[in-house]
Structures are given as C-alpha cells and as structure tokens.
C-alpha positions in Angstrom: -0.1 0.1 -0.4 1.4 3.5 -1.3 1.8 6.1 1.8 -0.4 8.7 2.1 -3.3 6.6 0.4 -6.6 5.9 1.9 -7.7 2.5 0.9 -11.5 3.7 1.7 -11.5 5.8 -1.5 -9.5 3.4 -3.7 -11.6 2.5 -6.4 -12.8 -0.9 -7.3 -12.1 -2.8 -10.5 -15.5 -4.7 -11.4 -13.9 -7.8 -12.8 -15.5 -11.0 -13.7 -13.8 -12.7 -10.9 -15.0 -9.9 -8.1 -18.6 -10.3 -9.4 -18.3 -14.1 -8.8 -17.1 -13.9 -5.9 -19.9 -11.5 -4.7 -22.5 -13.5 -6.5 -21.0 -16.3 -4.2 -21.4 -14.4 -1.0 -25.1 -13.7 -2.2 -25.9 -17.0 -2.6 -24.1 -18.3 1.0 -26.1 -15.4 2.7 -29.5 -16.7 1.4 -28.4 -20.3 2.0 -27.6 -19.2 5.6 -30.8 -17.3 6.1 -32.7 -20.4 4.2 -31.1 -22.8 7.1 -32.2 -21.0 9.7 -35.8 -20.5 8.7 -35.6 -24.2 8.5 -34.2 -24.5 11.9 -36.5 -22.7 13.5 -39.4 -25.1 11.4 -37.4 -28.5 11.7 -34.7 -27.9 14.3 -32.4 -30.7 12.8 -29.0 -31.1 11.5 -29.3 -31.4 7.4 -26.8 -34.3 6.8 -26.7 -36.7 9.5 -24.3 -39.3 10.7 -24.6 -43.0 9.3 -26.3 -45.6 11.8 -25.1 -49.7 12.7 -28.0 -51.4 12.2 -28.0 -55.3 12.7 -28.7 -57.4 11.4 -27.6 -56.1 8.0 -30.6 -54.5 6.5 -31.4 -55.5 2.4 -30.8 -51.5 2.0 -30.5 -48.5 4.1 -30.1 -44.9 2.6 -29.6 -41.7 5.0 -31.8 -38.4 4.4 -31.5 -35.4 3.8 -32.9 -34.0 7.0 -33.4 -36.0 10.1 -36.8 -36.2 11.6 -36.6 -35.8 15.8 -38.3 -38.0 18.5 -37.0 -35.5 21.3 -40.5 -33.2 21.0 -43.7 -33.7 20.8 -44.5 -37.1 19.0 -47.8 -39.1 18.2 -48.1 -42.5 17.1 -50.8 -43.0 14.4 -51.3 -47.0 14.5 -53.8 -49.3 13.3 -56.2 -51.1 15.5 -54.2 -54.6 15.1 -50.5 -53.2 15.6 -48.7 -55.7 17.7 -48.4 -54.4 21.2 -45.0 -55.6 21.9 -44.1 -53.1 18.6 -45.9 -50.0 20.3 -44.1 -50.6 23.4 -40.5 -50.4 22.0 -41.4 -47.2 20.3 -43.1 -45.7 23.4 -39.7 -46.6 25.0 -38.0 -45.2 22.6 -39.3 -42.1 22.1 -39.0 -41.2 26.0 -35.5 -42.1 25.9 -34.9 -39.7 22.9 -36.6 -37.1 25.7 -39.6 -37.0 23.4 -43.3 -36.2 24.9 -46.2 -38.5 23.3 -49.6 -36.6 22.7 -52.8 -37.6 21.9 -53.6 -38.9 18.3 -55.7 -35.6 17.9 -52.8 -33.3 18.8 -51.8 -30.7 16.4 -49.4 -27.8 15.8 -45.5 -26.8 14.8 -42.9 -28.8 15.8 -44.9 -32.4 15.9 -43.3 -35.5 14.7 -46.2 -38.3 13.7 -45.2 -42.0 13.7 -47.5 -44.1 11.5 -47.4 -47.6 12.5 -48.9 -51.2 11.5 -49.2 -53.0 8.0 -50.8 -50.5 5.0 -53.8 -53.0 5.0 -54.5 -52.1 9.1 -53.5 -48.6 8.7 -54.3 -46.7 5.2 -52.6 -43.6 6.1 -49.1 -45.8 5.8 -49.6 -45.7 1.8 -50.1 -42.0 1.9 -47.4 -41.4 4.1 -45.1 -43.0 1.9 -46.5 -41.7 -1.0 -46.0 -38.1 0.0 -42.0 -38.9 0.9 -41.9 -40.2 -2.4 -41.2 -43.8 -1.1 -42.0 -47.3 -2.7 -41.7 -49.8 -0.2 -43.5 -52.5 -2.3 -40.7 -55.1 -2.4 -40.0 -55.0 1.5 -43.9 -55.2 2.1 -44.4 -57.7 0.0 -42.5 -60.3 1.6 -42.8 -62.3 4.7 -41.5 -60.0 7.7 -40.4 -57.7 5.4 -40.5 -54.0 6.6 -39.6 -49.9 6.0 -38.7 -47.6 8.0 -38.7 -43.9 6.4 -38.3 -40.7 7.8 -39.3 -37.5 5.9 -41.9 -35.1 5.8 -45.5 -35.7 5.1 -46.5 -32.5 3.7 -44.9 -29.8 6.0 -45.0 -32.4 8.8 -42.2 -34.5 10.0 -42.9 -38.1 10.1 -41.6 -41.2 10.6 -43.0 -44.6 8.6 -42.8 -48.2 10.4 -44.9 -50.3 7.9 -45.0 -54.1 8.1 -45.9 -57.1 5.6 -47.3 -58.6 8.9 -47.2 -57.5 12.3 -43.6 -59.6 12.7 -42.2 -56.7 10.1 -44.1 -53.9 12.5 -42.2 -55.6 15.4 -38.8 -55.3 13.4 -39.3 -52.2 12.0 -39.8 -50.8 15.7 -36.9 -52.6 16.8 -34.7 -51.1 13.8 -36.6 -47.6 15.0 -34.7 -48.5 18.4 -31.1 -48.8 17.1 -31.4 -46.0 14.9 -32.5 -43.3 17.5 -30.8 -44.8 20.7 -27.6 -42.3 20.5 -29.4 -39.0 19.2 -32.8 -39.1 19.5 -33.6 -38.7 15.7 -34.5 -40.2 12.3 -32.4 -40.1 9.1 -33.0 -43.1 7.3 -34.9 -45.3 4.9 -34.9 -48.8 5.5 -35.9 -51.6 3.0 -35.9 -54.5 4.8 -36.6 -58.7 4.9 -34.8 -61.8 6.1 -33.4 -64.4 3.6 -34.0 -67.4 5.9 -37.6 -68.1 7.3 -36.1 -70.2 10.3 -33.7 -68.1 12.6 -32.6 -69.3 15.8 -31.9 -71.2 18.8 -31.8 -74.5 19.6 -31.1 -75.1 23.4 -29.9 -78.7 22.5 -26.5 -78.8 24.3 -25.5 -82.1 26.8 -25.1 -80.6 30.2 -26.9 -78.4 33.0 -30.0 -77.0 31.2 -30.4 -73.0 31.1 -32.2 -71.8 34.0 -35.6 -70.2 33.8 -34.2 -66.9 34.2 -31.7 -67.5 31.5 -34.6 -68.6 29.1 -36.8 -65.2 29.3 -33.9 -63.2 29.2 -32.8 -65.5 26.1 -35.7 -64.4 24.8 -36.0 -61.0 24.9 -32.5 -60.9 23.2 -33.9 -62.8 20.0 -36.6 -60.4 19.7 -33.8 -57.3 19.9 -31.9 -59.7 16.9 -34.8 -60.4 14.7 -34.3 -64.2 15.4 -37.8 -65.9 15.3 -37.3 -69.4 16.4 -36.2 -71.0 19.9 -36.2 -74.8 20.1 -36.4 -76.4 23.5 -34.4 -79.6 23.1 -32.1 -79.8 26.0 -30.5 -83.3 26.3 -30.4 -83.7 29.8 -33.9 -82.6 30.8 -35.4 -85.7 31.9 -39.0 -84.7 30.6 -38.2 -84.8 26.9 -36.1 -88.2 26.8 -35.2 -90.6 29.5 -38.8 -90.1 30.8 -40.2 -88.7 28.2 -43.7 -90.0 29.0 -44.2 -88.1 32.1 -46.0 -85.4 32.2 -45.4 -82.0 33.1 -46.3 -80.8 37.0 -48.0 -78.0 37.3 -45.3 -75.8 38.5 -43.3 -77.2 35.5 -46.6 -76.1 33.2 -46.4 -72.9 34.6 -43.2 -72.1 33.9 -43.1 -73.2 30.4 -46.4 -71.1 30.2 -44.6 -68.2 30.9 -41.6 -68.7 28.6 -44.1 -69.4 25.6 -45.7 -66.5 26.6 -42.2 -64.1 26.6 -41.2 -66.1 23.0 -44.9 -65.1 21.6 -44.2 -61.2 22.7 -41.1 -61.1 21.4 -42.0 -63.0 18.0 -40.6 -66.2 18.5 -41.7 -69.3 18.2 -41.5 -71.8 20.7 -40.6 -75.0 19.3 -41.1 -78.5 21.7 -38.7 -81.2 20.7 -40.0 -84.3 22.1 -37.1 -87.2 22.1 -38.4 -90.4 22.4 -36.4 -92.6 20.7 -34.3 -93.9 23.6 -36.8 -96.6 24.3 -39.8 -96.3 22.1 -41.7 -98.6 20.7 -42.5 -97.2 17.4 -45.6 -99.7 16.6 -46.9 -99.7 19.7 -50.6 -97.6 20.0 -49.9 -96.6 23.5 -46.7 -95.0 23.2 -48.0 -92.8 20.1 -50.6 -91.9 22.5 -48.4 -90.7 24.9 -46.7 -88.7 22.5 -49.7 -87.2 21.4 -51.0 -86.7 24.9 -47.7 -85.0 25.4 -48.0 -82.8 22.7 -51.5 -81.3 23.2 -50.4 -80.5 26.4 -48.0 -78.5 24.9 -50.5 -77.3 22.5 -52.7 -75.8 25.3 -49.8 -73.6 26.6 -49.9 -71.8 23.2 -47.3 -73.9 21.3 -47.7 -74.3 17.6 -44.6 -76.1 16.1 -43.4 -79.3 17.2 -40.3 -81.7 16.6 -39.4 -85.4 17.1 -35.7 -85.6 17.6 -34.7 -88.8 17.2 -31.1 -88.0 17.5 -28.2 -89.7 19.6 -29.6 -92.9 19.8 -29.0 -96.8 18.5 -29.9 -97.2 15.1 -32.0 -100.4 16.2 -35.2 -101.7 16.8 -35.6 -102.9 20.5 -39.2 -103.9 20.7 -40.8 -106.8 19.6 -43.6 -105.4 17.5 -40.9 -103.0 15.4 -39.0 -105.9 14.6 -42.1 -107.9 13.3 -43.1 -105.6 11.4 -40.5 -104.1 9.7 -37.1 -105.5 7.7 -33.5 -106.0 9.9 -30.9 -103.4 10.0 -31.0 -99.8 8.8 -33.8 -99.9 6.5 -36.2 -101.4 9.1 -35.2 -98.1 11.4 -36.4 -95.9 8.7 -39.5 -97.5 8.1 -40.6 -98.0 11.9 -39.7 -94.1 12.2 -41.5 -93.1 9.1 -44.3 -94.7 10.3 -44.2 -93.2 13.8 -43.7 -89.8 12.7 -46.5 -89.8 9.7 -49.0 -90.8 12.5 -48.0 -87.3 14.8 -48.2 -85.6 11.1 -51.9 -86.8 10.2 -53.3 -87.3 13.5 -52.2 -84.0 15.5 -50.4 -81.5 12.9 -52.7 -82.0 10.0 -55.8 -82.0 12.6 -54.8 -78.1 13.8 -54.5 -75.9 11.4 -52.5 -73.8 13.3 -50.0 -75.7 13.8 -46.9 -74.9 11.7 -45.1 -78.2 9.6 -43.3 -81.0 12.0 -39.9 -81.3 11.8 -37.5 -83.9 12.6 -34.1 -85.0 13.9 -33.1 -88.3 12.0 -31.2 -90.6 13.8 -28.0 -90.0 11.4 -28.4 -86.3 11.0 -25.1 -85.4 9.1 -23.4 -86.0 5.9 -24.0 -85.8 2.1 -23.6 -89.9 1.1 -26.7 -91.8 0.5 -27.2 -95.1 2.8 -30.0 -97.5 3.2 -31.1 -95.6 6.6 -31.7 -92.1 4.5 -32.9 -93.3 1.2 -35.8 -95.3 3.2 -36.8 -92.2 5.8 -37.0 -90.2 2.2 -38.9 -92.6 0.8 -41.2 -93.2 3.5 -42.0 -89.8 5.5 -44.6 -87.6 4.4 -43.3 -84.8 2.3 -44.3 -82.2 4.1 -42.3 -82.9 7.4 -39.0 -80.9 7.7 -35.9 -82.7 8.6 -33.1 -80.9 10.4 -29.1 -81.5 9.7 -26.2 -80.3 11.0 -24.1 -80.5 7.8 -21.5 -82.5 6.6 -20.2 -83.8 10.5 -21.9 -83.5 13.6 -19.7 -80.6 14.4 -19.5 -78.5 10.9 -16.5 -76.3 10.2 -17.8 -75.4 6.8 -21.3 -75.5 5.3 -21.7 -74.8 1.8 -24.8 -74.5 -0.5 -23.2 -77.4 -2.5 -23.3 -79.7 0.6 -26.8 -78.5 1.8 -28.1 -79.1 -1.6 -26.7 -82.7 -1.7 -28.7 -83.4 1.7 -31.9 -82.2 0.0 -31.7 -85.0 -2.3 -30.5 -87.5 0.5 -33.2 -87.2 2.4 -35.7 -86.7 -0.3 -34.7 -87.4 -4.1 -33.2 -85.5 -6.9 -36.8 -85.4 -8.3 -38.3 -84.3 -4.8 -35.9 -82.7 -2.5 -36.8 -83.0 1.3 -37.3 -79.3 2.5 -34.2 -79.4 5.5 -33.3 -76.6 8.0 -29.7 -76.6 9.8 -29.0 -77.4 13.4 -25.7 -75.6 13.9 -23.6 -76.9 16.4 -22.1 -73.8 16.9 -21.1 -72.3 19.5 -22.0 -75.1 21.9 -19.2 -76.3 23.8 -20.4 -79.8 25.7 -17.7 -81.4 23.5 -14.9 -78.9 25.3 -16.5 -78.0 28.7 -13.2 -76.2 29.6 -13.9 -73.4 26.5 -15.9 -70.6 25.9 -16.2 -70.3 22.1 -16.6 -66.2 21.7 -16.0 -65.8 18.0 -18.4 -65.1 15.2 -19.9 -68.0 12.8 -17.6 -68.6 10.3 -17.7 -70.7 7.1 -20.8 -70.6 6.3 -21.7 -70.2 2.8 -23.7 -66.5 2.2 -26.2 -68.1 -0.3 -27.2 -70.7 2.2 -30.4 -69.3 2.4 -31.2 -70.6 -1.1 -31.1 -73.8 0.0 -32.4 -74.5 3.4 -35.6 -73.0 5.5 -33.1 -71.6 7.9 -31.1 -72.7 11.1 -31.2 -73.0 14.5 -27.7 -72.4 16.4 -26.7 -74.8 19.3 -25.4 -72.7 21.8 -22.7 -73.0 24.8 -24.0 -74.3 28.2 -23.5 -70.4 29.3 -26.6 -69.0 28.0 -25.4 -64.9 28.4 -22.0 -66.1 27.1 -23.2 -67.1 24.1 -25.0 -64.1 23.0 -22.1 -62.6 21.3 -21.7 -65.3 18.7 -25.7 -65.5 18.4 -25.8 -62.0 17.4 -23.3 -62.8 14.7 -25.5 -65.8 13.3 -29.0 -63.6 13.2 -26.8 -61.5 11.2 -26.2 -64.1 9.0 -29.8 -65.9 9.1 -31.7 -62.5 8.5 -29.1 -61.4 5.2 -26.2 -63.8 4.7 -24.7 -61.6 1.5 -24.6 -58.6 3.2 -23.5 -59.6 6.9 -20.5 -58.4 8.7 -20.2 -61.3 11.2 -17.3 -59.6 12.7 -19.2 -56.0 13.0 -22.4 -57.9 14.8 -20.5 -59.6 17.1 -18.5 -56.3 18.4 -21.6 -54.6 18.9 -23.1 -57.3 20.8 -19.8 -56.8 22.9 -20.5 -53.2 23.1 -24.3 -54.1 24.2 -23.3 -56.5 27.0 -20.5 -54.2 28.0 -22.8 -51.1 28.4 -21.7 -47.3 28.1 -18.6 -47.6 30.1 -15.6 -47.2 27.8 -13.1 -49.3 30.1 -15.6 -52.1 30.3 -16.1 -52.0 26.3 -12.3 -52.6 26.3 -12.1 -55.4 29.0 -15.0 -57.1 27.4 -13.3 -57.0 23.7 -9.8 -58.1 25.9 -11.1 -61.1 27.9 -13.1 -62.1 24.3 -9.9 -62.1 22.4 -8.8 -64.9 24.4 -11.5 -67.2 23.9 -12.0 -66.5 20.2 -10.8 -70.0 18.6 -12.6 -72.8 17.6 -11.1 -76.3 18.4 -12.7 -77.5 15.1 -12.0 -74.7 13.0 -7.8 -75.2 12.4 -7.9 -72.2 10.5 -9.2 -69.7 13.3 -7.0 -67.4 14.7 -5.8 -67.9 18.2 -6.3 -64.8 20.5 -5.1 -62.8 17.8 -4.8 -59.3 20.0 -2.9 -61.2 22.7 -0.4 -63.0 20.2 0.2 -59.7 18.1 1.3 -57.7 21.2 3.5 -60.6 22.4 5.4 -61.1 19.3 6.1 -57.5 19.3 7.2 -57.8 22.7 9.9 -60.6 21.9 11.2 -58.3 18.9 11.5 -55.6 20.9 13.3 -57.7 23.5 15.8 -58.9 21.1 16.1 -55.2 20.0 17.5 -54.3 23.8 14.2 -52.8 25.1 11.4 -54.4 27.1 9.7 -50.7 28.2 6.5 -49.6 28.0 5.2 -52.3 26.1 2.0 -52.8 24.8 2.3 -56.7 26.1 2.8 -54.7 29.4 -0.4 -52.8 29.5 -2.7 -55.4 28.0 -1.5 -57.7 30.8 -2.4 -55.3 33.1 -5.8 -54.9 31.7 -6.3 -58.9 31.5 -5.2 -58.8 35.6 -8.0 -56.7 35.9 -11.0 -58.1 34.3 -12.4 -59.5 37.4 -13.2 -56.0 38.8 -13.6 -54.3 35.8 -16.3 -56.9 33.9 -18.2 -57.0 37.1 -19.7 -53.7 36.1 -21.0 -55.4 32.6 -24.7 -54.3 32.0 -25.4 -58.0 31.4 -24.6 -59.3 34.6 -25.4 -63.3 33.0 -22.5 -62.5 31.2 -20.1 -61.7 34.1 -21.5 -64.8 35.9 -21.0 -67.2 33.5 -17.3 -66.2 32.4 -16.4 -65.8 36.1 -13.8 -68.9 36.3 -12.5 -68.1 32.8 -12.0 -64.5 33.9 -10.7 -65.2 37.1 -8.1 -67.8 35.4 -7.1 -65.1 32.6 -6.8 -62.0 35.3 -4.1 -64.8 37.1 -2.2 -65.1 34.1 -2.1 -61.1 33.5 -0.2 -61.4 36.5 1.9 -63.6 35.4 2.9 -61.9 31.9 3.7 -58.9 34.4 5.7 -60.4 36.5 7.2 -62.5 33.4 8.4 -58.9 31.9 10.0 -57.9 35.8 12.2 -60.9 35.5 13.3 -60.2 31.8 14.0 -56.6 33.0 15.9 -57.6 36.2 17.7 -60.5 34.3 19.0 -57.8 31.7 20.4 -56.6 34.9 22.2 -59.0 36.6 19.7 -58.3 39.4 19.3 -61.5 40.9 17.2 -61.1 43.9 15.0 -58.9 42.0 14.6 -61.7 39.6 13.7 -64.4 42.3 11.3 -62.1 44.0 9.2 -61.5 40.2 9.5 -65.5 39.6 7.6 -66.5 43.0 4.9 -64.0 42.2 4.8 -65.7 38.9 4.5 -69.2 40.1 1.6 -68.2 42.3 -0.3 -66.8 39.8 0.5 -69.5 37.6 -0.7 -71.6 40.1 -3.9 -69.5 40.8 -4.8 -69.7 37.5 -4.9 -73.7 37.0 -7.1 -73.7 40.0 -10.2 -71.5 38.9 -12.4 -74.5 38.1 -15.5 -75.1 36.1 -18.3 -77.2 37.0 -19.9 -79.6 34.0 -22.7 -81.8 34.2 -20.5 -84.9 34.3 -17.2 -83.4 35.4 -17.0 -81.9 38.6 -13.8 -80.0 37.8 -13.0 -78.5 34.8 -10.2 -75.9 34.1 -11.1 -73.6 32.2 -8.5 -72.3 29.2 -8.1 -69.2 28.0 -5.7 -67.6 25.7 -4.9 -70.8 23.5 -1.6 -71.8 25.0 -0.1 -68.5 24.7 0.2 -67.3 28.2 2.1 -70.7 29.1 4.2 -70.8 26.0 5.0 -66.7 26.9 5.6 -67.5 30.5 8.3 -70.6 29.8 10.0 -68.6 27.3 10.3 -65.7 29.7 11.9 -68.0 32.0 14.6 -69.5 29.8 15.6 -66.4 28.4 16.1 -65.0 31.8 17.9 -68.3 33.0 20.3 -67.1 29.8 20.4 -63.9 31.0 21.5 -64.7 34.2 24.0 -67.5 33.0 22.1 -70.5 34.5 
C-alpha cells in the first residue's frame, strides 16, 4: 500500500472474478437465511451421520433432514398394531426425551409416527407416497418392513410399516437402534429376512438353562430379529429318558411363561420331544402318550413341534417293531417314518394353526446316501422337515452344495426334502473347558437359497453365547450383506454397556476365547498374539520398557473388577471362572516382564522375587474350576496356550541372561 493513500477511497475494479465472488457470497447468505428458517421449523441437522443396524438390512439410505423424536410425538397406528412393537416405540420416544401426545394433537414441531401394516393402517400408504417412497418390495415379503423418515406435507413423519405384524415389530426394533444415540431418525430402510427359520436350539448336553436365562434369551432374540427357539436340552429328563411322564403344574406354569415371553418377542417356541431311547414305534400306547404330551404343550400356546430321534441306537428294541419291519437300518427308518407320519396326520394336520412338523433323524449329518436315509426319505410324509447338522456332527464349514446334496439324500433328486440346519456352533458340551466367543464362520452366504433356516446350538453358558448368536442372527437375516465380525462387536458393546473401560475389557477377554477347536484356520487370540510377538521383537532389540503387552497384561489382570460392571450381568457370572483364570495369567505375564528386565540387569534378587509371584499367579490360573454336568472339576482354558508358552520362554530367557 502506497504512503498517504486512503484505501477507503481507492477505486474498485468490477472484473469477472470479483462479480463471481460477490454472487457466491450472496448465495451463501441466502442459504444461511434459508437454513435458519428451516432450523426454526425443523431444528435438526441437514446431513446426519450414518447409523449401525443389526442384522444388516437389505437396503439403508440416509435422508437429508433428520426427524426428531425429542419433541412432541404422536403415534398413528392401526387397530391391530402389535402391542410389543408399540411398547418399543414408546420406550424409544421416552429415551429420546420426547413427549407422546394424543392422536388429535396438532401444531408445529410435531412428529407423527405411522405404525402398522398398510392394510390395517391405510394412512401409511399416503405417508409413503408423500415421502416419495416405494416400499412395495419389502412390504411384499413375509416379515418385511419399511422404516422411513421424511416430510408428510410440512409435518415431520416416521413410517414403521410391516408386511405383517412381525414386520411391524422388526421395524420398531430397528427404530430403537437408529434413534438410540441421537433421538433422531435420518434413514430409509427397506428390509426383509432371507431365511424363514432363524433361531436357537437349546440342544446341548449339560446343565439346562435356568428359567430366567431362557426369559432373558428370548428378549435378546427379539432384539436380534431371531424368530425361533427350539426347546431341546438333552439332559431334561421329561424330553428324553422320562418322555412319557407329564409335566407338573409348576413346570407347566414355567413353560407357559416362556411361551408367552417368546410370543411377545415374536419368537416361535418349538417343542422337541425325544422319545427314541426306549420308544416302541409300532405301539399305540406310545403313540398316544406322545400325542398327549404334544397336546399339553399345544394348550399352552405352542404351535411348532419337532420329534428328535438323534443320539440313539440305530436299532429296533421292541418285538412289535422287529416283527413289522425288515432288519437293519431300513427297518429303523421305516418304523420311524410310520410313527412320524401318524403324528403328522393325527395331530399336526388336524390343527390348522400348527406349523409343519419337523424331525431330527438318527443319522443327521453327512451328504452320502445310505439305506437309512433313502428309506426315511421314501417313507416320510413330504411335508415333514428334516433337521441336518451339515457334513459333520460339528461342521467346520457348510456350503450350499453340501446342503443341496442333503436335500436329495433325505428326499430324492426329483423331490428334494425341505431341510434346515441344526448348527453346532457355538456349543461347547464337547469342550466344557472352553468358551467360544468368536463369530460364526465358513457358512456359505447364499445358504438361504437351499435351506429353510438355521437353529444354532449354543453353549451351556446362556449369556456368554449371546455374542456368537448375534453374529449368527446377522448371517441368518442377510447372509450376503452380513458382517459377522461387526455384529459380534456390537453385541460385546451391548453386553458391556456404555463404559469405555468395560467395553475394552470385554473385547480383551473375548480375544482370549476367539478360536474354535473344530476350525484349524481360526486365529488364536489375535490381539494377545500380536502384542507378544511385538514384545519379543523389542526384547531382542534390547528394550522391554512400556510395551503394549505390559499394558494388555495389566488390563487382563484387572478383568474381575472391570467385567463385574458389565450391563448384562449374566455374561459376567457365566464367564467368571475363565475371567479369574485370565486375570491370574495377566499377573503372571507382568511378573515375567519384570523378571526379564531384572535379568538383563543381573539383579538375581529381583528375579527371584518376581519368579515367586509368577509361580503363584500361574498356580492360581490353573486352580479356577468350572463345574460341568459330568465333570465336577473342569479347568477353564483361555489364551489358546499362549500364556503358558510366553511364561516358559520368559523363564528360559532370564535363566540364559543370568548364565544359569
């Protein structure tokens, strides 16, 4: 600037760049004013952040303007709208800080939530048209739903529309996730399940789940959009050894509560009777006893039944069966088919509200043809479903090809049998010293094209099974779109609760219990392994100070206190023995690091003191016991042997450093 020149009187050049800059400024001012006006009418962010939804929906898009549930809210519902879905919406609004008002409320700043099926609530169609939404694909599929946020005229609106009341319920569950953090809805979701049977079979050997655990599981299944719970604990005597005995009044009362809880959470309670240990298939008295048992459960509200003939001798034990059937496996299959057909024709088909009968065959795995499977397929009524565990009893991998082969094996190439999976993951009755906290793996993403669905067999520990089951739920709903690792982590966060330290503790503990014995490809404790490998690289380079392993070991040693604060307390109690064992190993690793540092300095007294602590911690780790049904003293296994290997190497390295 020249001396003595007044900038306020300097002439201004009106070239193109200057004109463009002034125009841009003007546009920004107008946009700011418009945004201010919109904010007065709709005080919401224009471009909200994305959300996580589990199971993964078929399609999800964000919308430009979020709809708030934090203010005045009216629920516009059809007369048949599901009561459980309605309660979820009310809870979601309350958690967001909103106020529910009467149906006739009016005025600015009001959000209207449309709920129900289009047939039951015709205003849903009008609202979707006003939003420019076409939800016909999702609303044309069983259990499908549309969740849409937008403007219905000038009014904020959220639509929760279902193909049926199951769909309405799932739309409400998705709303809970979408609005959980912000109290706002800024998505359009069109969604439906790819498998019609999505669930859990309580089918393990060992202590059956407690009554409360079952109730809590069913609430969890509703959250995860699982729709089936199969009641088949192997060590429940009234299902197997004493199957002829009827339930007491108290037992029926408990079962009735479980059935009601299942129904409220849109879960089918499936009763699996297992009479095969001593049944006479040809005996009318045994048939009548089985029918009476099923009728008792039917009167409680059970509408789906399975006859489980697994884990029994492949032979006919009573004279009537031997007289009426050929010897060998074909005779067994024919006798079973005759019994099942009579159950199907005299009970299932006679009650139109009862779902198709299912059965678990005695040879329930594999894809090879054999006399038993051929005879069963030929003689069993075509509408009876068969449950199959995959290529093996506990199958590492299940492909669409193997499942398709099974449909022919239990039926024929011309008339394949409808099957669904009894998937033996994450069940641990064959390894009671283990917890399996990893995701479902090696299941073909397109398996839904072949099988009707899956019931996953969980661990004896009901609450510790939840993460793996959440991962399965994601896969069952939408195999091609699922991220089973992500859904697993979301379940860990839900179990932990909002505390970041507890979340980190749950994930550190889960890392110690990730691998699956059946899958040699599964990674063993990957986070612990990485920190140990980095520690040894640093040690060999001459330093062991402030290592990630030392921090992880400190965290692991604090797990009993940290995990006692999880939101889902059942998880803590299920895993307590493993938690305590891990904590002791964490202390031992800290002592081992101290030993190594002291040994490098030649401080034998410090080494001896730390070695004493290490030995005591390692002894405590091996003393934690877990009671199993037929093993009163099982030592929990954590860390996949890495703790033990690290401690042994640390002792060798320290001895070497000291010249021993």
